[in-house]
N, C-alpha and C positions, 0 to 999 in steps of 0.2 A: 599814391590816394589820399586826398586831402581827409583829415579827421573832423568831423564836428561835434558840436553840444546840439541837442533837440529835446523838445519837452521838458524845457528847465523850469520846476517848481519851489516852493519852499513854504515850507511846514514848521509849526511851534507844537512843541512837546509838553504839556505843563504837568508837573507831579507834585502831588498836596497829599500832606499828612493827613487820614481820614480816619485815624486810631492811635492813641498809644496805651498799650496795655501791659506794663511788668516790664516798663523799659522795652517794648517790641514796638515800632513803627508798621502802619499799613499804609499804603501808598494807593490813589487812584491817580489815572494820567488820562488829561483831555487834548487831543491833540486835533489844532485848527490849521486848516488848508486855507490853500488861494491866497497868502500874502504875496505881497508883490517880492521878486528877487530885488531890487533897487532899492528895498529898508536898509536903513543904517544899521548897525549892531546896536547902539544906544537906543534910537528909535523900538527899533527889535526889543529890546530891554525892558522899554517903556510901556509900550503894548501891554507886555507881559505882566507887568505889575499892575496897572491897569486892569485886566482883564482878573487879575488873580483877587485884586479888593473888593470885587463883587462875587467872591467865593464863602465859605462859609470857614472851609478848611483854612490851613495854613501853608502857601506855597512853598515848596523844599526845591525845587530844582527846573530852571527852565531850560529848554533847549530847542536850537534852532536847525534845521535837516535843512539842507540846499541838495537837489538832486536833478539831476541830466541826463538824457539817455545818451549814448557813445553813437553816431553813425558815421561810417566811410562812405564817403560820395565818389 
């Protein structure tokens, strides 16, 4: 029986530092979906940095999430 990938998706999680009180950081995470799975990691990072430049908060972390449903044929 063959195993295939279905419904492949890519999304981006951007974690921002929203506050720093007494040395303790507070974070907020934004998830952006609908990103092409064909996007290279370099282009992905450039896109994340471009989006972060539009925010007033500092970007702490960017995460690429590639997912797919595994089905048996």
